[in-house]
C-alpha positions as CSV (number, residue, x, y, z in Angstrom):
1,M,-12.0,-13.3,-59.9
2,S,-8.6,-14.2,-58.5
3,E,-8.4,-12.6,-55.0
4,P,-6.4,-9.5,-54.4
5,I,-2.6,-9.7,-53.4
6,R,-3.1,-8.2,-49.8
7,V,0.1,-5.7,-49.3
8,V,1.3,-4.1,-46.0
9,I,3.5,-0.7,-46.2
10,A,6.1,0.9,-43.7
11,D,7.4,4.1,-44.3
12,D,8.2,6.7,-41.5
13,H,7.5,9.3,-44.5
14,P,3.3,10.1,-44.3
15,I,3.7,11.5,-47.7
16,V,5.9,8.4,-49.3
17,R,3.3,6.1,-47.8
18,S,0.2,7.9,-49.2
19,G,2.1,7.6,-52.6
20,L,3.3,4.0,-52.5
21,K,-0.5,3.3,-51.3
22,R,-1.9,5.1,-54.7
23,E,0.3,4.0,-57.0
24,I,-0.3,0.2,-55.5
25,E,-4.0,0.5,-55.7
26,R,-4.3,2.3,-59.0
27,Q,-3.4,-1.1,-60.4
28,P,-5.6,-4.1,-60.6
29,G,-5.2,-7.2,-58.5
30,C,-3.3,-5.3,-55.4
31,L,-5.1,-4.0,-52.3
32,V,-2.7,-2.3,-49.4
33,V,-4.3,-3.7,-45.9
34,G,-2.8,-1.1,-43.6
35,E,-0.1,1.5,-43.3
36,A,2.8,1.7,-40.7
37,G,5.4,4.5,-39.6
38,D,7.8,2.6,-38.0
39,G,9.3,-0.7,-37.5
40,V,7.6,-2.2,-34.2
41,A,4.3,-0.8,-35.7
42,A,4.6,-2.5,-38.9
43,L,5.6,-6.2,-37.3
44,E,2.1,-5.5,-35.1
45,L,0.4,-5.3,-38.5
46,I,2.2,-7.9,-40.2
47,R,1.1,-9.9,-37.0
48,R,-2.7,-8.8,-37.3
49,T,-3.2,-8.4,-40.8
50,R,-1.2,-11.4,-42.4
51,P,-0.3,-9.6,-45.7
52,D,0.9,-11.5,-49.2
53,V,3.5,-8.9,-49.1
54,A,5.1,-6.4,-47.3
55,V,6.8,-3.7,-48.4
56,I,9.4,-2.1,-45.7
57,D,11.4,0.6,-45.5
58,L,15.2,0.0,-44.4
59,D,15.5,3.0,-42.4
60,M,12.8,3.6,-39.7
61,P,12.7,4.2,-36.1
62,G,11.7,2.3,-33.4
63,L,13.1,-1.5,-35.3
64,D,14.7,-0.8,-39.1
65,G,13.9,-3.2,-41.6
66,F,16.6,-5.9,-41.2
67,G,14.9,-6.0,-37.4
68,V,11.3,-6.9,-39.0
69,A,12.6,-8.8,-41.1
70,R,14.6,-11.2,-38.2
71,A,11.4,-10.9,-36.6
72,I,9.4,-12.1,-39.4
73,N,11.8,-15.3,-39.4
74,A,11.6,-15.9,-36.1
75,E,7.9,-15.9,-35.8
76,R,7.8,-17.4,-39.4
77,L,5.1,-15.0,-40.3
78,G,5.2,-16.2,-43.9
79,V,5.1,-12.9,-45.9
80,A,7.1,-11.9,-49.0
81,L,9.3,-9.5,-47.8
82,L,10.1,-6.8,-50.2
83,F,12.6,-3.6,-49.0
84,L,11.9,-0.7,-50.6
85,T,15.3,1.7,-49.7
86,M,17.5,4.8,-50.9
87,H,20.5,2.3,-50.2
88,D,22.2,0.9,-53.4
89,G,25.3,-0.8,-51.9
90,E,26.5,-4.0,-52.4
91,D,26.4,-5.3,-48.7
92,M,22.9,-3.7,-47.6
93,F,21.7,-5.4,-50.8
94,H,23.4,-8.8,-49.3
95,G,22.2,-8.2,-45.9
96,A,18.9,-8.0,-46.9
97,M,19.1,-11.0,-49.3
98,Q,20.6,-13.5,-46.2
99,L,17.5,-12.3,-44.5
100,G,14.9,-14.1,-46.9
101,A,14.0,-10.8,-48.6
102,R,12.4,-11.7,-52.0
103,G,12.7,-8.1,-53.3
104,Y,15.0,-4.9,-53.2
105,I,13.8,-1.9,-54.9
106,L,15.5,1.7,-55.2
107,K,13.0,4.0,-53.9
108,D,14.2,6.0,-57.1
109,T,12.7,3.8,-59.6
110,A,10.0,2.6,-57.1
111,V,6.9,4.3,-59.2
112,T,7.6,2.3,-62.4
113,E,9.1,-0.9,-60.3
114,L,6.8,-1.4,-57.3
115,V,3.8,-3.3,-58.6
116,Q,5.5,-5.2,-60.6
117,G,8.0,-6.1,-57.6
118,I,5.1,-7.5,-55.4
119,R,3.1,-9.2,-58.0
120,T,6.9,-11.0,-59.1
121,V,7.6,-11.8,-55.1
122,A,4.0,-12.8,-54.4
123,G,4.2,-15.4,-56.7
124,G,7.3,-16.6,-55.3
125,Q,10.0,-15.3,-57.0
126,P,12.8,-12.9,-56.5
127,Y,12.8,-9.1,-57.7
128,V,15.3,-6.4,-57.7
129,S,16.0,-3.1,-59.2
130,A,17.3,-3.5,-62.7
131,S,20.4,-1.5,-61.6
132,L,20.9,-4.3,-58.8
133,V,20.4,-7.2,-61.5
134,P,24.4,-8.3,-61.4
135,Y,24.3,-7.9,-57.4
136,L,21.9,-11.1,-57.6
137,M,23.8,-12.9,-60.3
138,Q,27.0,-12.7,-58.2
139,R,25.0,-14.1,-55.2
140,R,23.5,-17.0,-57.6
141,S,27.5,-17.5,-58.9
142,R,28.6,-17.5,-55.3
143,A,25.8,-20.1,-54.0
144,D,26.4,-22.3,-57.1
145,A,30.3,-22.1,-56.2
146,L,29.7,-22.9,-52.4
147,A,27.9,-26.3,-53.6
148,H,30.6,-27.6,-55.2
149,E,33.4,-26.8,-52.5
150,R,33.0,-27.4,-48.2
151,P,33.9,-23.9,-46.9
152,G,35.1,-23.7,-43.0
153,L,37.2,-21.5,-40.8
154,G,39.8,-20.6,-43.0
155,N,37.8,-18.5,-45.7
156,L,37.1,-16.3,-42.7
157,T,39.0,-13.2,-42.4
158,A,40.8,-12.2,-38.8
159,S,38.5,-9.7,-38.2
160,E,35.3,-12.1,-39.4
161,R,36.7,-15.1,-36.8
162,R,36.7,-12.7,-33.9
163,I,33.2,-11.8,-34.6
164,L,32.3,-15.1,-34.6
165,A,34.0,-15.9,-31.5
166,M,31.9,-13.3,-30.1
167,V,28.2,-15.0,-31.5
168,A,29.6,-18.4,-29.6
169,E,29.5,-16.5,-26.7
170,G,25.9,-15.1,-27.8
171,R,26.2,-11.6,-27.7
172,S,23.7,-9.5,-30.1
173,S,25.4,-8.1,-32.9
174,R,24.8,-3.9,-30.5
175,Q,27.3,-5.6,-28.0
176,I,29.8,-7.2,-30.4
177,A,29.7,-3.3,-32.1
178,E,30.4,-2.0,-28.7
179,A,33.4,-4.0,-27.9
180,L,34.6,-3.4,-30.9
181,F,33.9,0.4,-31.3
182,I,32.1,0.2,-34.7
183,H,28.8,0.5,-35.8
184,H,26.5,-2.1,-35.4
185,R,25.6,-2.1,-39.1
186,T,29.1,-3.2,-39.8
187,V,28.8,-6.2,-37.4
188,E,25.8,-7.2,-39.3
189,N,27.9,-6.7,-42.7
190,H,30.4,-9.1,-41.2
191,R,27.8,-11.7,-40.3
192,T,26.5,-11.5,-43.7
193,N,29.7,-11.9,-45.1
194,I,30.6,-15.1,-43.0
195,C,27.5,-16.7,-43.8
196,Q,28.1,-16.4,-47.6
197,K,31.5,-18.0,-46.9
198,L,30.4,-20.6,-45.1
199,G,27.0,-21.3,-47.1
200,L,25.1,-20.5,-44.1
201,S,21.3,-19.5,-44.2
202,G,18.5,-19.6,-42.1
203,P,17.8,-17.1,-39.1
204,H,20.0,-19.5,-36.5
205,A,22.7,-20.8,-38.5
206,L,25.4,-18.9,-37.7
207,L,25.0,-19.4,-34.2
208,K,24.7,-23.0,-34.3
209,F,27.7,-23.0,-36.5
210,A,29.5,-20.8,-33.8
211,L,28.9,-22.6,-31.2
212,A,29.9,-25.8,-32.5
213,H,33.4,-24.6,-33.8
214,R,33.3,-22.0,-30.6
215,H,36.9,-24.2,-29.7
216,E,38.9,-23.6,-32.6
217,L,38.0,-19.5,-32.4
218,S,40.2,-19.3,-29.3
């Protein structure tokens, strides 16, 4: 008999967590090894239990889902990340994928999709809610196109070049947002778009590119 898929759940609503756990464990082959109510606790739980899959809400106090994903990448924790969220916007989806998420499921379809999503991402394949499949296909098409061209700074808008210059200065997304009087998530979306246009991937790829081209951004 194969080992069960070990799962961590993070959501700031206890009733939601309870429902998710019940839905996961009523199916064979899955085991919830821990629950967390905020991003900081989720990260500590992942470090301690080393689950196969982490089901993470995007909107959590202390550290949001994107923050948890960045820490997972930085520490190379080797967990398959599956975001569970109410956000069906394209920018949020691409932001999650850029951070290495393997799955992205909308909360209103979680009852029918969650367990299949867990099994799929645990097996190394991506899984997204059915209504978001076009986003995934667009992402693949864009990646194929980038593989046949050499994108550069000329692909960026003036706003994106300005943000890239601030990245080269070592500023965080929040610091950039404060300087430009915009929300930090808007900065994160810009960073995601820049990475997509430049064909960059990995937690430090954008910073490395910005530093290498900082003289061209002034």
